[in-house]
C-alpha positions in Angstrom: 121.6 108.6 105.0 124.1 105.9 103.9 124.9 106.7 100.2 126.1 103.1 99.6 122.5 101.8 99.9 120.4 101.5 96.8 118.0 104.3 96.0 115.0 102.0 96.7 116.5 101.2 100.2 117.0 104.9 100.9 113.4 105.7 99.8 112.2 102.9 102.1 114.1 104.3 105.0 112.7 107.8 104.4 109.1 106.4 104.2 109.8 104.4 107.4 111.1 107.5 109.3 108.3 109.7 108.0 105.8 107.1 109.3 107.4 107.3 112.7 107.0 111.1 112.6 103.3 110.9 111.5 102.5 108.3 114.3 103.4 111.1 116.8 102.4 114.2 114.9 99.0 113.0 113.5 97.6 110.3 115.8 94.0 109.2 115.3 91.6 109.4 118.2 91.4 105.7 118.5 95.1 104.9 118.3 96.2 102.8 121.2 99.6 103.0 122.8 102.3 100.8 121.2 105.5 99.3 122.4 108.6 100.2 120.4 108.5 96.8 118.6 104.8 97.3 117.7 105.6 100.7 116.3 108.5 99.3 114.2 106.1 96.7 112.7 103.5 99.4 112.0 105.9 101.9 110.4 107.7 99.3 108.3 104.4 98.0 107.0 103.6 101.6 106.1 106.9 102.0 104.3 106.4 98.8 102.4 102.9 99.9 101.3 104.1 103.3 100.2 107.1 102.0 98.3 104.9 99.4 96.6 102.5 102.2 95.5 105.4 103.8 93.6 106.7 100.4 92.2 109.7 100.2 94.5 110.3 96.6 95.5 111.7 96.7 99.0 110.7 93.2 100.1 114.3 92.0 100.3 114.8 94.4 103.2 111.3 94.7 104.5 110.6 91.0 105.1 113.7 90.3 107.2 113.2 93.6 109.1 109.6 92.7 109.9 110.7 89.2 110.9 113.3 90.6 113.3 110.8 92.8 115.1 108.1 90.1 115.1 110.1 88.3 117.8 109.3 91.1 120.2 105.8 91.9 118.9 103.7 89.3 117.0 102.7 90.0 113.5 99.1 90.0 114.7 99.9 93.6 115.7 99.9 94.4 112.0 96.4 93.0 111.7 95.2 95.0 114.7 96.9 98.1 113.3 95.6 97.7 109.7 93.5 100.9 109.9 96.6 102.9 111.1 98.7 101.4 108.4 96.2 102.4 105.7 95.7 105.9 107.2 99.5 106.7 107.4 100.3 105.1 104.0 97.5 107.0 102.4 98.7 110.3 104.0 102.2 109.7 102.6 101.0 108.6 99.2 98.7 111.6 98.8 101.7 113.9 99.7 103.8 112.1 97.0 101.0 112.6 94.5 101.1 116.4 95.1 104.8 116.6 94.4 106.3 117.7 91.1 108.3 114.9 89.6 112.0 115.5 89.4 114.7 113.8 87.3 117.3 111.8 89.3 120.7 111.6 87.6 
């Protein structure tokens, strides 16, 4: 991970990559196949939701990133995938809630 990026940006990236892993490891029965661009929109929306739940504002990176992928997959994909976004974000948020807080120096 690039240490020159802000802590918020690194947390966002970790949430994004974790969402990719969960898409594959814990699919729902009604998940439909996605293109790579559609998956990028889905996992970035998950990362944005998770980061927002812990008061990390990542909109300065998330909005342009979503816009770049929206060229290959319309943002309507996010609306169609809202159930998956909620399911994956809740899974990550619940795991965060179970963690013991640590001090970052």
